[in-house]
C-alpha positions as CSV (number, residue, x, y, z in Angstrom):
1,M,-67.1,27.2,-25.8
2,R,-64.1,28.7,-27.7
3,V,-60.8,28.9,-25.9
4,V,-57.6,30.5,-27.1
5,V,-54.4,29.1,-25.5
6,T,-51.1,30.9,-25.8
7,G,-47.6,30.4,-24.5
8,Q,-44.0,30.8,-25.5
9,V,-42.2,28.4,-27.7
10,G,-40.8,25.5,-25.6
11,M,-44.1,24.7,-23.8
12,D,-45.1,21.6,-25.7
13,K,-48.6,23.0,-25.7
14,K,-50.0,20.4,-28.1
15,A,-49.4,17.5,-25.7
16,F,-50.9,19.4,-22.8
17,L,-54.0,20.4,-24.7
18,T,-54.5,16.9,-26.0
19,E,-54.7,15.9,-22.3
20,A,-57.4,18.6,-21.8
21,V,-59.4,17.4,-24.8
22,D,-59.2,13.8,-23.5
23,A,-60.4,14.9,-20.0
24,A,-63.3,16.8,-21.5
25,A,-64.2,13.7,-23.6
26,R,-64.5,11.7,-20.4
27,T,-67.5,13.9,-19.5
28,G,-69.1,13.4,-22.9
29,Q,-68.0,16.8,-24.2
30,S,-66.3,16.7,-27.6
31,V,-63.7,19.4,-28.0
32,K,-61.8,20.1,-31.2
33,L,-58.1,21.1,-31.0
34,L,-56.7,23.3,-33.7
35,N,-52.9,23.8,-33.7
36,V,-52.3,27.0,-35.6
37,G,-48.6,26.2,-36.1
38,E,-49.3,22.8,-37.6
39,M,-51.9,24.3,-39.9
40,M,-49.5,26.9,-41.1
41,Y,-46.9,24.3,-42.0
42,A,-49.6,22.3,-43.9
43,E,-50.4,25.5,-45.8
44,A,-46.7,26.0,-46.7
45,P,-45.3,22.6,-47.6
46,D,-42.1,24.2,-49.0
47,V,-41.1,25.4,-45.5
48,A,-38.9,23.0,-43.5
49,A,-39.9,22.0,-40.0
50,G,-38.8,24.5,-37.4
51,R,-38.1,27.2,-40.0
52,I,-41.4,29.0,-40.4
53,L,-40.4,31.9,-38.3
54,D,-37.5,32.6,-40.6
55,L,-40.0,33.6,-43.4
56,P,-40.4,37.2,-44.3
57,L,-43.0,38.8,-42.0
58,S,-45.2,39.6,-45.0
59,R,-45.5,35.9,-45.9
60,L,-45.8,34.8,-42.3
61,N,-48.7,37.2,-41.8
62,A,-50.4,36.1,-44.9
63,L,-50.1,32.4,-43.9
64,R,-51.5,33.1,-40.5
65,R,-54.5,35.0,-41.9
66,S,-55.2,32.2,-44.3
67,V,-55.1,29.5,-41.6
68,F,-57.2,31.6,-39.2
69,K,-60.0,31.7,-41.8
70,D,-60.2,27.9,-41.4
71,V,-60.2,28.4,-37.6
72,L,-63.2,30.7,-37.8
73,A,-65.0,28.1,-40.0
74,A,-64.3,25.4,-37.4
75,A,-65.5,27.6,-34.6
76,R,-69.1,27.4,-36.0
77,G,-69.1,23.7,-35.5
78,G,-68.8,23.2,-31.7
79,D,-66.4,23.5,-28.8
80,L,-62.9,24.5,-29.8
81,I,-59.4,25.1,-28.4
82,V,-57.1,27.2,-30.6
83,N,-53.4,26.6,-29.8
84,T,-51.4,29.6,-30.8
85,H,-49.1,32.4,-29.6
86,A,-49.6,36.0,-28.6
87,T,-46.1,37.1,-29.5
88,F,-42.9,35.8,-31.0
89,R,-39.3,36.6,-30.2
90,W,-37.2,35.5,-33.2
91,R,-34.7,36.9,-35.7
92,H,-37.3,39.5,-36.7
93,G,-37.2,40.7,-33.1
94,L,-40.4,40.9,-31.1
95,F,-43.6,40.8,-33.1
96,Y,-47.3,39.9,-32.6
97,A,-48.6,36.5,-33.6
98,F,-52.3,37.2,-34.1
99,D,-54.7,39.5,-36.1
100,Y,-57.0,41.6,-34.0
101,D,-59.9,41.5,-36.5
102,M,-59.8,37.7,-36.7
103,M,-59.6,37.4,-32.9
104,K,-62.6,39.7,-32.6
105,A,-64.5,37.5,-35.1
106,L,-63.6,34.4,-33.1
107,D,-64.8,36.1,-29.9
108,A,-63.4,33.3,-27.7
109,D,-64.9,32.7,-24.3
110,L,-61.6,32.1,-22.5
111,Y,-58.1,33.2,-23.1
112,V,-55.5,31.1,-21.3
113,V,-51.7,31.6,-21.2
114,L,-49.7,28.5,-20.3
115,V,-46.5,28.9,-18.3
116,D,-43.8,26.6,-17.0
117,N,-40.5,26.6,-15.1
118,I,-38.0,28.5,-17.2
119,D,-35.4,25.7,-16.9
120,R,-37.9,23.2,-18.4
121,V,-38.7,25.6,-21.2
122,H,-34.9,26.0,-21.8
123,A,-34.4,22.2,-21.8
124,R,-37.2,21.6,-24.4
125,L,-35.8,24.3,-26.7
126,L,-32.3,22.7,-26.5
127,R,-33.9,19.3,-27.2
128,D,-35.5,20.7,-30.3
129,G,-32.2,22.2,-31.5
130,H,-32.9,25.9,-30.5
131,T,-29.8,27.4,-28.9
132,D,-30.1,31.1,-29.8
133,H,-31.6,32.3,-26.5
134,T,-30.8,33.1,-22.9
135,L,-32.7,32.5,-19.8
136,K,-33.4,36.2,-19.6
137,D,-34.9,36.1,-23.1
138,L,-37.2,33.3,-22.0
139,M,-38.3,35.1,-18.9
140,V,-39.0,38.3,-20.8
141,W,-40.9,36.3,-23.4
142,R,-43.1,34.7,-20.8
143,E,-44.1,38.1,-19.4
144,E,-44.8,39.3,-22.9
145,E,-47.1,36.4,-23.6
146,M,-49.0,36.9,-20.3
147,L,-49.4,40.7,-20.8
148,T,-50.4,40.5,-24.5
149,T,-52.9,37.7,-23.9
150,E,-54.5,39.5,-21.0
151,L,-54.7,42.7,-23.0
152,L,-56.2,40.8,-26.0
153,S,-58.8,39.2,-23.7
154,Q,-59.9,42.5,-22.2
155,I,-60.1,44.3,-25.5
156,V,-62.1,41.5,-27.3
157,R,-64.1,40.0,-24.4
158,G,-63.8,42.0,-21.3
159,H,-62.9,41.3,-17.6
160,G,-62.9,37.8,-16.2
161,C,-62.1,35.6,-19.1
162,F,-58.3,35.5,-18.8
163,Y,-56.4,32.8,-16.9
164,I,-52.8,31.9,-16.3
165,L,-52.3,28.1,-16.0
166,T,-49.1,26.3,-15.2
167,R,-48.3,23.3,-17.3
168,G,-48.1,20.7,-14.5
169,G,-50.0,19.8,-11.4
170,G,-53.2,18.6,-13.1
171,S,-53.8,21.8,-15.0
172,A,-54.9,20.0,-18.2
173,E,-57.9,18.7,-16.2
174,A,-58.4,22.2,-14.8
175,L,-58.7,23.6,-18.3
176,A,-61.2,20.8,-19.1
177,R,-63.3,21.8,-16.1
178,L,-63.2,25.5,-17.1
179,M,-64.6,24.5,-20.5
180,V,-67.2,21.9,-19.3
181,W,-68.3,23.7,-16.2
182,P,-67.5,27.4,-16.5
183,E,-69.2,28.1,-13.2
184,T,-66.8,25.7,-11.2
185,T,-65.2,27.2,-8.2
186,K,-61.7,28.5,-8.7
187,A,-59.3,28.6,-5.7
188,Y,-55.8,29.9,-5.1
189,L,-53.8,27.6,-2.9
190,S,-51.6,29.3,-0.3
191,Y,-49.1,27.5,1.9
192,P,-45.5,27.9,3.1
193,M,-43.0,26.9,0.4
194,S,-39.6,27.7,1.7
195,N,-37.3,25.7,4.0
196,L,-39.9,23.0,4.7
197,A,-39.1,20.2,2.2
198,S,-36.7,18.7,4.7
199,D,-39.4,17.9,7.3
200,A,-41.3,14.9,6.0
201,D,-44.4,15.4,8.1
202,T,-44.9,19.1,7.1
203,Y,-44.3,18.1,3.5
204,A,-46.9,15.4,3.8
205,Q,-49.5,17.8,5.2
206,I,-49.0,20.2,2.3
207,A,-49.1,17.4,-0.2
208,R,-52.4,16.1,1.1
209,F,-53.9,19.7,1.2
210,R,-52.9,20.3,-2.5
211,T,-54.3,16.9,-3.6
212,E,-57.7,17.4,-1.8
213,M,-58.2,20.9,-3.0
214,K,-57.4,20.0,-6.6
215,R,-60.0,17.2,-6.3
216,L,-62.7,19.7,-5.4
217,F,-61.8,22.9,-7.4
218,V,-60.0,24.4,-10.3
219,C,-56.8,25.3,-8.4
220,F,-54.2,27.9,-9.1
221,D,-51.2,26.5,-7.2
222,P,-48.0,28.5,-7.0
223,G,-46.1,25.3,-6.2
224,D,-46.7,24.0,-9.8
225,L,-44.3,26.6,-11.0
226,E,-41.4,26.7,-8.6
227,E,-38.2,28.4,-9.8
228,K,-36.9,29.5,-6.4
229,P,-34.8,26.3,-5.9
230,L,-32.7,27.5,-8.8
231,A,-31.2,30.2,-6.5
232,P,-29.3,27.9,-4.1
233,L,-28.0,25.9,-7.0
234,A,-26.6,29.0,-8.7
235,L,-25.2,30.5,-5.5
236,A,-23.5,27.2,-4.5
237,A,-21.9,26.9,-8.0
238,A,-20.7,30.5,-7.8
239,E,-19.1,29.9,-4.4
240,E,-17.4,26.8,-5.6
241,G,-16.2,28.4,-8.8
242,R,-18.1,26.1,-11.1
243,K,-18.8,27.5,-14.5
244,F,-22.0,25.3,-15.0
245,V,-24.9,24.3,-12.9
246,T,-26.6,20.9,-13.5
247,V,-30.4,21.3,-13.1
248,D,-32.9,18.4,-12.9
249,T,-35.8,19.8,-14.9
250,G,-38.0,16.8,-14.3
251,E,-37.6,16.1,-18.0
252,G,-33.9,15.3,-17.8
253,D,-30.8,17.2,-16.6
254,V,-29.6,20.3,-18.4
255,Q,-26.4,22.3,-18.0
256,I,-26.8,26.0,-17.5
257,E,-24.0,28.6,-17.2
258,T,-23.7,29.7,-13.6
259,S,-23.4,33.4,-14.7
260,E,-26.6,33.1,-16.8
261,L,-28.5,31.6,-13.9
262,L,-27.2,34.2,-11.4
263,A,-28.4,37.0,-13.8
264,V,-32.1,36.0,-13.6
265,L,-32.4,35.3,-9.9
266,S,-33.9,38.8,-9.3
267,D,-36.2,38.3,-12.2
268,I,-37.4,35.0,-10.7
269,D,-38.3,36.8,-7.4
270,G,-40.0,39.7,-9.2
271,Q,-42.1,37.4,-11.4
272,I,-43.1,35.2,-8.4
273,Y,-44.4,38.2,-6.5
274,A,-46.4,39.6,-9.5
275,R,-47.6,36.3,-10.9
276,D,-48.9,34.9,-7.6
277,F,-51.0,38.0,-7.0
278,K,-52.4,37.7,-10.5
279,L,-53.3,34.0,-9.7
280,I,-55.2,35.3,-6.6
281,D,-57.1,37.9,-8.7
282,Q,-58.3,35.3,-11.2
283,A,-59.6,33.0,-8.4
284,D,-63.0,33.1,-6.6
285,M,-61.3,32.5,-3.2
286,I,-58.1,31.6,-1.5
287,V,-57.6,28.5,0.6
288,S,-54.5,28.7,2.9
289,L,-52.9,25.9,4.9
290,V,-50.9,26.6,8.0
291,P,-49.3,23.2,8.8
292,T,-47.3,22.2,11.8
293,A,-43.5,22.1,11.8
294,P,-41.0,21.0,14.4
295,G,-39.6,23.9,16.6
296,P,-36.0,24.2,17.7
297,D,-36.7,22.6,21.1
298,G,-38.7,19.7,19.6
299,S,-42.1,21.4,20.1
300,V,-44.7,21.8,17.4
301,R,-45.1,25.3,15.9
302,P,-47.2,26.9,13.2
303,A,-45.4,26.9,9.8
304,I,-46.5,30.2,8.5
305,A,-44.5,32.3,6.1
306,S,-44.6,36.0,5.4
307,G,-45.6,35.2,1.8
308,V,-48.7,33.4,3.1
309,E,-49.7,36.4,5.2
310,R,-49.2,38.8,2.3
311,E,-51.4,36.6,0.1
312,L,-54.1,36.4,2.6
313,Q,-54.1,40.2,3.0
314,H,-54.2,40.7,-0.8
315,A,-57.1,38.3,-1.2
316,H,-59.0,40.0,1.5
317,E,-58.4,43.4,0.0
318,A,-59.5,42.0,-3.4
319,A,-62.9,41.0,-1.8
320,K,-62.2,37.3,-2.3
321,E,-63.4,34.7,0.2
322,V,-60.6,33.7,2.5
323,F,-60.4,30.2,4.0
324,V,-57.7,29.1,6.4
325,V,-56.9,25.6,7.5
326,W,-55.1,26.0,10.8
327,V,-53.6,22.7,11.9
328,P,-51.3,23.7,14.9
329,P,-52.5,23.6,18.5
330,G,-53.6,27.0,19.9
331,E,-55.6,29.7,18.2
332,P,-54.5,31.7,15.2
333,S,-53.8,35.4,15.6
334,P,-56.4,38.1,14.8
335,F,-54.4,38.9,11.7
336,I,-55.7,35.5,10.5
337,T,-59.1,35.3,11.9
338,E,-60.2,38.9,11.2
339,T,-59.7,38.5,7.4
340,A,-61.0,34.9,7.1
341,T,-64.4,33.8,5.9
342,A,-63.9,30.6,7.9
343,V,-61.1,28.9,9.8
344,F,-60.8,25.1,9.9
345,R,-58.7,22.9,12.1
346,S,-58.0,20.2,9.5
347,V,-58.1,19.6,5.8
348,G,-60.9,17.1,6.3
349,E,-63.0,19.7,8.1
350,A,-62.5,22.1,5.2
351,V,-63.5,19.5,2.7
352,E,-66.7,18.7,4.6
353,Y,-67.6,22.4,4.7
354,F,-67.0,23.0,1.0
355,L,-69.1,20.0,0.1
356,A,-71.9,21.0,2.5
357,H,-72.1,24.6,1.4
358,G,-72.2,24.3,-2.4
359,Y,-68.6,25.2,-3.3
360,V,-68.0,22.0,-5.2
361,H,-69.6,21.6,-8.6
362,E,-71.3,18.3,-9.3
363,T,-69.1,16.2,-11.5
364,A,-70.1,13.9,-14.3
365,P,-71.5,10.4,-13.4
366,G,-68.7,8.3,-11.9
367,G,-66.7,11.4,-11.1
368,L,-64.3,12.8,-13.7
369,F,-61.7,14.1,-11.3
370,A,-62.3,12.0,-8.2
């Protein structure tokens, strides 16, 4: 199994991929991790750390080709993850970061692009002393990495070997599963995400659903990359006349100019719309939770969002299996039942069904992901 993993600068891919290698090792599967960037620095000891992209493109390309010969030699010796990039945005402008002939020779089984919240990517770049970028640059670069990696995978290998993985939410173990058990079931998780965090019970229902599904499947979870909360922060700062917004990235606070954050809000919405449909397309099925939420009169109502309905319809039209966990009292509408493979009344009922009907791949002795 050979896997190429790409992603923009600021992802800390090495740490993530080391987790994936460790997870695979717990099944008895030995996976070698090759970090192309580190190998290029080792080949060019005269280049200071963090400055390799400042080299003339001719030398940069020669270094990359030299290093990739070592990658090809290593690929003959067992399972391998190649940590690299598809594109670079640097002082040379936008340029590719791979050689087609060598990628064709590698003939990887999987091509994975790693993505993360743009504020976290921004914070890591600032941490490492990189300040010559905007949020817009980073969002464009993320799309370029996704598109270029997908095109590369289709040209070299064909349909069905490209995946988008988010950096958090247990995705390192998901990558290990894809390598160790390529036939494992892949599920897109759909649930309401807006205006529900304030209700503790609804939040708990969603949290349990996400945990249980990730225990069973490789899951593509839109909640693992959630940039929508940046919008109210930016709008509030603009209304109050504040020049900067303080954002908690989960890896420390970062100060972002209000105007810069406002400028990418439409990009955030557009990328959410496009990316979530891509996540559905790369899955075998969609599992959607419709939890309960308190109504205005104290009653219990279904918490279903327009985005969930659109995702269910997209999955149905893409010929995916569609499973719905309908928790509220009463029956779901025909717009739910007529497109669903099965409807369950609880997460526990769904788990029992998936276990009984062969959707869950047998794990290693002792359970790697239990």
